[in-house]
C-alpha positions as CSV (number, residue, x, y, z in Angstrom):
1,X,-57.4,62.5,-41.4
2,X,-53.9,61.9,-42.9
3,X,-52.5,64.3,-40.3
4,X,-53.7,62.1,-37.4
5,X,-50.5,60.1,-37.5
6,X,-48.4,63.3,-37.6
7,X,-50.2,64.7,-34.6
8,X,-49.8,61.4,-32.7
9,X,-46.0,61.4,-33.5
10,X,-45.6,65.1,-32.6
11,X,-47.4,64.6,-29.3
12,X,-45.4,61.4,-28.5
13,X,-42.1,63.1,-29.3
14,X,-43.1,66.2,-27.3
15,X,-43.7,64.0,-24.3
16,X,-40.4,62.1,-25.1
17,X,-42.2,58.7,-25.2
18,X,-40.5,56.1,-27.3
19,X,-42.6,54.4,-30.0
20,X,-42.3,51.0,-28.5
21,X,-43.4,52.3,-25.0
22,X,-46.5,53.9,-26.5
23,X,-47.3,50.8,-28.6
24,X,-47.0,48.5,-25.6
25,X,-49.0,50.9,-23.4
26,X,-52.0,50.9,-25.8
27,X,-51.8,47.2,-26.8
28,X,-50.5,47.4,-30.4
29,X,-47.2,46.5,-32.1
30,X,-44.6,49.1,-32.7
31,X,-44.9,48.3,-36.4
32,X,-48.7,49.1,-36.3
33,X,-48.0,52.4,-34.5
34,X,-45.4,53.3,-37.1
35,X,-47.9,52.6,-39.9
36,X,-50.4,54.9,-38.0
37,X,-47.9,57.7,-37.6
38,X,-46.9,57.5,-41.3
39,X,-50.5,57.5,-42.5
40,X,-50.2,53.9,-43.9
41,X,-52.9,52.6,-41.5
42,X,-55.9,54.2,-39.9
43,X,-56.7,53.2,-36.3
44,X,-60.1,52.4,-34.9
45,X,-61.8,55.0,-32.7
46,X,-61.1,52.7,-29.8
47,X,-57.4,52.8,-30.6
48,X,-57.4,56.5,-31.0
49,X,-59.0,56.9,-27.6
50,X,-56.4,54.7,-26.0
51,X,-53.6,56.7,-27.7
52,X,-55.2,60.0,-26.6
53,X,-55.5,58.8,-23.0
54,X,-51.9,57.5,-22.9
55,X,-50.6,60.8,-24.4
56,X,-52.7,62.8,-21.9
57,X,-54.7,64.6,-24.6
58,X,-58.1,64.4,-26.3
59,X,-59.3,62.5,-29.3
60,X,-60.4,65.9,-30.7
61,X,-56.8,67.2,-30.4
62,X,-55.5,64.2,-32.3
63,X,-58.0,64.5,-35.1
64,X,-57.3,68.2,-35.6
65,X,-60.0,69.9,-33.6
66,X,-57.5,72.4,-32.3
67,X,-55.7,73.2,-35.6
68,X,-56.9,76.8,-35.4
69,X,-54.0,77.5,-32.9
70,X,-51.4,76.6,-35.5
71,X,-53.1,77.8,-38.7
72,X,-54.5,81.1,-37.3
73,X,-52.9,82.2,-34.0
74,X,-54.5,85.6,-34.2
75,X,-57.6,86.4,-32.1
76,X,-59.2,89.9,-32.2
77,X,-60.8,91.4,-29.1
78,X,-64.2,90.6,-30.5
79,X,-63.2,87.0,-30.9
80,X,-62.2,86.4,-27.3
81,X,-63.8,83.3,-25.8
82,X,-66.1,83.6,-22.8
83,X,-64.8,81.2,-20.1
84,X,-66.7,81.9,-16.9
85,X,-68.6,84.5,-14.9
86,X,-69.0,84.4,-11.2
87,X,-71.6,85.9,-8.9
88,X,-69.2,88.6,-7.7
89,X,-69.0,90.7,-10.9
90,X,-66.1,89.1,-12.6
91,X,-65.9,87.7,-16.1
92,X,-63.0,85.7,-17.6
93,X,-62.2,85.5,-21.3
94,X,-59.6,83.3,-23.1
95,X,-57.4,85.4,-25.4
96,X,-55.6,82.5,-27.3
97,X,-56.7,79.4,-29.2
98,X,-56.3,76.2,-27.2
99,X,-53.4,73.9,-27.9
100,X,-52.5,70.8,-26.0
101,X,-48.8,71.8,-25.9
102,X,-49.2,75.4,-24.8
103,X,-47.3,76.4,-21.7
104,X,-49.3,79.6,-20.9
105,X,-52.9,80.4,-20.4
106,X,-53.7,84.0,-21.4
107,X,-56.9,85.7,-20.2
108,X,-58.7,89.0,-20.0
109,X,-60.5,89.6,-16.7
110,X,-63.3,92.1,-16.5
111,X,-64.3,93.2,-13.0
112,X,-67.4,95.3,-12.4
113,X,-67.3,98.0,-9.7
114,X,-66.5,96.1,-6.5
115,X,-66.1,92.9,-8.5
116,X,-64.0,90.0,-7.0
117,X,-62.4,87.2,-8.9
118,X,-63.1,84.4,-6.4
119,X,-64.0,81.1,-8.1
120,X,-62.7,81.9,-11.6
121,X,-59.5,79.8,-11.4
122,X,-58.2,77.3,-8.9
123,X,-55.1,78.8,-7.3
124,X,-54.0,75.6,-5.5
125,X,-51.9,74.7,-8.4
126,X,-48.1,75.1,-8.8
127,X,-47.5,77.9,-11.2
128,X,-46.6,81.5,-11.9
129,X,-48.9,84.4,-12.9
130,X,-48.5,87.9,-14.4
131,X,-51.2,90.5,-14.4
132,X,-51.3,93.8,-16.2
133,X,-54.0,96.4,-15.4
134,X,-55.3,97.7,-18.8
135,X,-57.7,100.1,-17.1
136,X,-59.0,100.7,-13.6
137,X,-57.8,100.1,-10.1
138,X,-57.1,96.6,-8.8
139,X,-56.3,95.2,-5.4
140,X,-54.4,92.0,-5.5
141,X,-55.0,90.1,-2.3
142,X,-52.4,87.4,-1.3
143,X,-52.5,85.2,1.8
144,X,-50.0,87.4,3.6
145,X,-50.3,90.8,1.9
146,X,-52.1,92.9,-0.6
147,X,-51.1,95.3,-3.4
148,X,-52.9,98.1,-5.2
149,X,-52.4,98.5,-8.9
150,X,-53.6,101.3,-11.1
151,X,-53.7,101.8,-14.9
152,X,-50.8,100.1,-16.6
153,X,-49.5,98.6,-13.3
154,X,-48.3,95.0,-13.3
155,X,-47.4,92.2,-10.8
156,X,-45.8,88.8,-11.0
157,X,-46.4,86.1,-8.4
158,X,-46.8,82.4,-7.6
159,X,-50.3,81.0,-8.2
160,X,-50.7,79.5,-4.7
161,X,-50.1,82.9,-3.0
162,X,-53.1,84.6,-4.6
163,X,-56.5,84.7,-2.8
164,X,-58.3,87.0,-5.3
165,X,-58.4,90.3,-7.3
166,X,-60.9,93.1,-6.4
167,X,-61.9,96.1,-8.4
168,X,-61.6,99.3,-6.3
169,X,-62.4,101.6,-9.2
170,X,-65.7,103.5,-9.8
171,X,-65.7,101.9,-13.3
172,X,-65.0,98.5,-14.7
173,X,-61.4,97.2,-14.4
174,X,-59.8,95.2,-17.2
175,X,-56.6,93.1,-16.7
176,X,-54.5,90.9,-18.8
177,X,-53.9,87.7,-16.8
178,X,-51.2,85.2,-17.9
179,X,-50.8,81.9,-16.0
180,X,-47.9,79.4,-16.5
181,X,-47.4,76.1,-14.8
182,X,-44.0,75.5,-13.2
183,X,-41.8,72.8,-14.8
184,X,-41.4,69.9,-12.4
């Protein structure tokens, strides 16, 4: 738990929040927050929860639940994490360990013959996306247009433009799908 303070400090600095602002926001003194960040004092679970909320992260992230991302960034294909399966023949897998400071989401999408991606990810957000067809044939359906991609084809677009992906191949289609929020 001696890394708790370091994680708090790194998250606070990443968000560019001064120590006195965080301390005031969670109801402790800057001196106490300094002691927590320097592992000279250990906060109560209640205080950790307030810190996590203020820093827009989770208690788990602050106590090291996500350290795998930093200590072992490698994931083999067999270790990909199942995220979601819809009723339209589409399965989504996460291809990177989660980190509260990551700026991209990296997925593998598996589409059965005729499979459609509707309902896997909310596209009403403000971001950019990149897709690479590993194998198969893919239709990318936008609000105003559509594009056909075959093996090793790729496309880059704004998230809010996408309606869905559809597999037009006689076999499964696999794509690498990278999503990144826009900086505001």
